[in-house]
C-alpha positions as CSV (number, residue, x, y, z in Angstrom):
1,M,-205.2,140.0,100.1
2,K,-202.8,143.0,99.5
3,D,-199.4,144.0,100.8
4,L,-199.7,147.7,101.4
5,L,-197.7,150.6,103.0
6,A,-200.2,152.0,105.5
7,T,-200.1,155.2,107.5
8,V,-200.4,155.1,111.3
9,K,-203.3,157.2,112.3
10,A,-203.1,156.5,116.1
11,N,-201.3,154.2,118.4
12,K,-202.6,154.3,122.0
13,R,-202.6,152.3,125.2
14,I,-206.1,151.0,126.0
15,A,-205.3,148.7,129.0
16,Q,-202.3,147.5,130.9
17,N,-199.8,146.3,128.3
18,I,-202.5,146.5,125.6
19,Y,-202.4,149.0,122.7
20,M,-204.6,149.8,119.8
21,I,-203.0,150.9,116.5
22,T,-205.2,152.4,113.7
23,L,-203.9,152.3,110.2
24,T,-205.1,154.3,107.2
25,L,-204.8,152.2,104.0
26,P,-203.7,153.7,100.7
27,E,-206.5,151.9,98.8
28,E,-209.6,149.8,99.5
29,V,-209.1,146.2,100.3
30,G,-212.8,145.2,100.5
31,A,-214.7,144.1,103.5
32,M,-212.9,142.9,106.6
33,H,-214.6,140.6,109.1
34,G,-214.2,139.5,112.7
35,G,-211.8,136.6,112.8
36,Q,-209.6,137.8,110.0
37,F,-206.2,139.2,110.8
38,V,-203.5,141.5,109.4
39,N,-199.8,140.7,109.3
40,L,-198.2,143.9,110.4
41,S,-194.5,145.0,110.3
42,T,-193.1,146.5,113.5
43,G,-191.2,149.1,111.5
44,N,-187.9,148.0,113.0
45,G,-185.4,146.2,110.9
46,A,-184.2,144.2,113.9
47,H,-187.6,142.5,114.1
48,L,-188.2,141.3,110.5
49,L,-191.1,138.9,111.2
50,R,-194.5,140.6,111.0
51,R,-197.0,140.2,113.8
52,P,-200.4,138.6,113.1
53,L,-203.0,140.7,114.8
54,G,-206.8,140.2,114.7
55,V,-209.0,142.8,113.1
56,C,-210.8,144.7,115.9
57,M,-212.4,147.5,113.9
58,A,-212.6,148.2,110.2
59,E,-214.4,151.0,108.5
60,G,-213.7,152.3,105.0
61,N,-210.0,152.5,104.5
62,E,-209.2,152.3,108.2
63,V,-208.4,149.2,110.3
64,S,-207.6,149.0,113.9
65,V,-205.9,146.1,115.6
66,C,-204.8,145.6,119.2
67,Y,-201.6,144.0,120.5
68,Q,-200.1,143.0,123.8
69,V,-196.6,144.1,124.7
70,K,-194.7,140.8,125.2
71,G,-191.3,141.1,123.6
72,N,-188.9,143.6,122.0
73,G,-190.9,143.7,118.8
74,T,-194.2,144.7,120.3
75,K,-192.3,147.0,122.8
76,Y,-190.9,148.8,119.8
77,L,-194.3,149.0,118.2
78,T,-195.6,151.1,121.1
79,T,-193.1,153.8,120.1
80,V,-194.5,154.1,116.6
81,E,-196.1,157.5,116.2
82,A,-198.9,158.8,114.0
83,G,-197.7,159.5,110.5
84,R,-195.3,156.6,110.3
85,K,-195.6,154.1,107.5
86,L,-195.8,150.4,108.2
87,R,-196.2,147.5,105.8
88,V,-199.3,145.4,106.3
89,L,-200.6,142.3,104.6
90,L,-204.4,142.1,104.7
91,P,-207.1,140.9,105.0
92,C,-205.8,137.4,106.0
93,G,-207.7,134.2,106.8
94,N,-211.3,133.4,107.2
95,W,-213.9,134.8,109.6
96,F,-216.8,134.0,111.9
97,D,-219.5,133.3,109.3
98,L,-222.8,133.9,111.1
99,D,-225.2,133.9,108.2
100,D,-227.1,130.9,109.4
101,Y,-227.3,132.0,113.0
102,K,-229.3,134.5,115.0
103,N,-228.5,134.1,118.7
104,I,-224.8,133.7,119.4
105,A,-222.9,133.0,122.6
106,V,-219.6,134.7,122.7
107,I,-216.8,133.4,124.9
108,G,-213.5,135.4,125.0
109,G,-210.4,135.7,127.1
110,G,-207.5,138.1,127.2
111,V,-206.3,139.4,123.9
112,G,-208.6,136.9,122.2
113,I,-211.5,139.4,122.7
114,F,-210.5,141.5,119.7
115,P,-211.8,139.3,116.8
116,L,-214.9,138.9,118.9
117,V,-215.3,142.7,119.2
118,A,-215.1,143.0,115.4
119,T,-217.8,140.3,115.0
120,I,-220.1,142.0,117.5
121,R,-219.6,145.4,115.8
122,E,-220.4,143.9,112.4
123,H,-223.6,142.1,113.4
124,F,-225.1,143.5,116.6
125,Q,-227.9,145.3,114.8
126,T,-229.3,142.1,113.3
127,K,-228.2,139.4,115.7
128,N,-228.3,138.8,119.4
129,F,-225.0,138.3,121.2
130,Y,-224.7,136.8,124.7
131,S,-221.2,137.6,125.7
132,Y,-218.9,136.1,128.4
133,I,-215.6,137.9,128.5
134,G,-212.7,137.1,130.9
135,F,-209.8,139.4,131.9
136,R,-206.9,138.9,134.2
137,N,-207.9,141.8,136.5
138,I,-209.4,145.3,136.4
139,D,-206.3,146.8,134.7
140,A,-206.8,144.5,131.7
141,V,-210.4,145.4,131.0
142,C,-210.8,147.3,127.7
143,L,-213.3,148.0,125.0
144,Y,-216.3,147.7,127.3
145,N,-218.4,150.0,125.2
146,E,-217.9,147.8,122.2
147,L,-218.6,144.6,124.1
148,A,-221.7,146.2,125.6
149,K,-223.3,146.1,122.1
150,S,-224.2,142.6,123.2
151,K,-227.8,141.8,124.2
152,R,-226.3,140.5,127.4
153,L,-222.7,140.9,128.7
154,T,-221.0,139.2,131.6
155,I,-217.4,140.3,132.5
156,T,-215.2,138.1,134.7
157,T,-211.8,138.6,136.2
158,D,-209.5,136.1,137.7
159,D,-209.2,138.0,141.0
160,G,-212.7,139.4,141.1
161,S,-211.5,143.0,140.9
162,Y,-214.1,143.7,138.2
163,G,-217.3,141.9,137.4
164,Q,-217.6,138.3,138.5
165,K,-214.7,136.4,139.9
166,G,-213.9,133.4,137.7
167,N,-213.4,132.8,134.0
168,A,-215.5,133.2,130.8
169,V,-216.0,129.5,130.1
170,S,-217.3,128.8,133.6
171,A,-219.6,131.9,133.4
172,Y,-221.1,130.7,130.1
173,L,-221.6,127.1,131.3
174,E,-223.3,128.3,134.5
175,D,-225.7,130.3,132.3
176,A,-226.0,128.0,129.2
177,A,-229.5,126.8,130.0
178,N,-230.7,130.4,129.9
179,V,-229.0,131.3,126.6
180,P,-230.9,130.6,123.4
181,A,-227.8,130.2,121.4
182,D,-227.8,128.5,118.0
183,A,-224.0,129.1,117.7
184,I,-221.0,129.7,119.9
185,I,-217.9,131.7,118.9
186,S,-214.8,131.9,121.0
187,C,-211.2,133.1,121.0
188,G,-208.7,133.2,123.8
189,P,-205.6,131.4,125.2
190,P,-205.2,127.7,124.0
191,V,-205.9,126.4,127.5
192,M,-209.2,128.2,127.6
193,L,-210.3,126.7,124.2
194,K,-209.1,123.3,125.3
195,V,-211.3,123.5,128.5
196,L,-214.2,124.8,126.5
197,K,-214.1,121.9,124.1
198,Q,-213.8,119.4,127.0
199,K,-216.7,121.0,128.9
200,L,-219.0,121.2,125.9
201,K,-218.5,117.5,125.3
202,E,-218.9,116.6,129.0
203,Q,-222.1,118.6,129.3
204,G,-223.6,117.3,126.1
205,I,-223.9,120.8,124.6
206,K,-224.3,120.2,120.8
207,T,-224.5,123.9,119.8
208,P,-222.1,124.5,116.8
209,C,-219.0,126.1,118.2
210,F,-216.4,128.1,116.1
211,V,-213.0,129.1,117.5
212,S,-210.3,131.5,116.3
213,L,-206.9,130.0,117.0
214,E,-203.9,132.0,118.0
215,E,-200.6,130.6,116.6
216,R,-197.1,131.9,115.8
217,M,-196.9,132.8,112.2
218,G,-194.2,133.6,109.7
219,C,-195.5,134.5,106.2
220,G,-199.3,134.7,107.0
221,M,-200.0,133.2,103.6
222,G,-199.7,129.4,104.2
223,A,-196.3,128.9,102.7
224,C,-193.9,128.6,105.7
225,L,-196.0,126.1,107.7
226,V,-195.0,127.7,111.0
227,C,-198.6,127.9,112.2
228,V,-199.7,124.3,111.4
229,C,-202.2,122.7,113.9
230,K,-203.4,119.1,114.2
231,T,-206.9,118.2,113.0
232,E,-209.1,115.5,114.6
233,D,-208.9,113.3,111.5
234,G,-205.1,113.0,111.9
235,G,-204.2,115.7,109.4
236,N,-202.8,119.2,109.5
237,A,-204.2,122.6,108.9
238,R,-202.5,125.9,108.4
239,V,-204.0,128.4,110.8
240,C,-203.2,131.4,108.6
241,R,-204.7,129.9,105.4
242,D,-207.2,127.3,106.5
243,G,-208.3,129.3,109.5
244,P,-207.8,131.0,111.9
245,V,-211.5,130.2,112.5
246,F,-212.3,126.5,112.8
247,N,-215.2,124.4,114.0
248,I,-214.1,123.3,117.5
249,D,-214.8,119.6,116.6
250,E,-212.4,119.7,113.7
251,V,-209.1,120.7,115.5
252,Q,-207.1,119.3,118.3
253,L,-206.7,121.7,121.2
């Protein structure tokens, strides 16, 4: 993990209220994997806390992350132009370790799709992905070409304006018997992951499931304890340090 002053190569809108920012790093930081994240400065002194953003694409000394415009900090980030310097801590956290798996079901929703995109990009030539991706509506759909590297791709929208009407969890469950998955990976809103855990249990699906959690963070290194989540054994885990990827059976959702 390194704290670097990176150069913004591009910062562009890819969907409604969603932007992708590409950073050129001043030195190599080693391999970055789907599930890991960066802790990125907004470049504005009025917003000192960095934003934890999942790695979406990483090649050589370039890394791309995506963010949703939700508050003043991310709104300011949209104004950052190519050539600006931003401080970034990376790579942070663990990742989707798929070494023991060949056929993977992917369940993603909203801005949770970006760590999944990185994972598909990393492994699509050697593994089979069966992806179920949910968006709010047609205006939120993005990175289709990357998701389409899956062996099979199902897109859902809440209002049916693109793909199937419904959500990613339901789409997977309706098709689970036809998916030869030996692992499931997922990232999305907390309520989506909670429903996924409940439904897997109710339907007796024992396939190992790994989830990337989204939590507010301060330091990104495990010191501030802002991102603590509860574990099923009654303990606590730091999402930034112990995660963000966990076995779904290990954490309370």
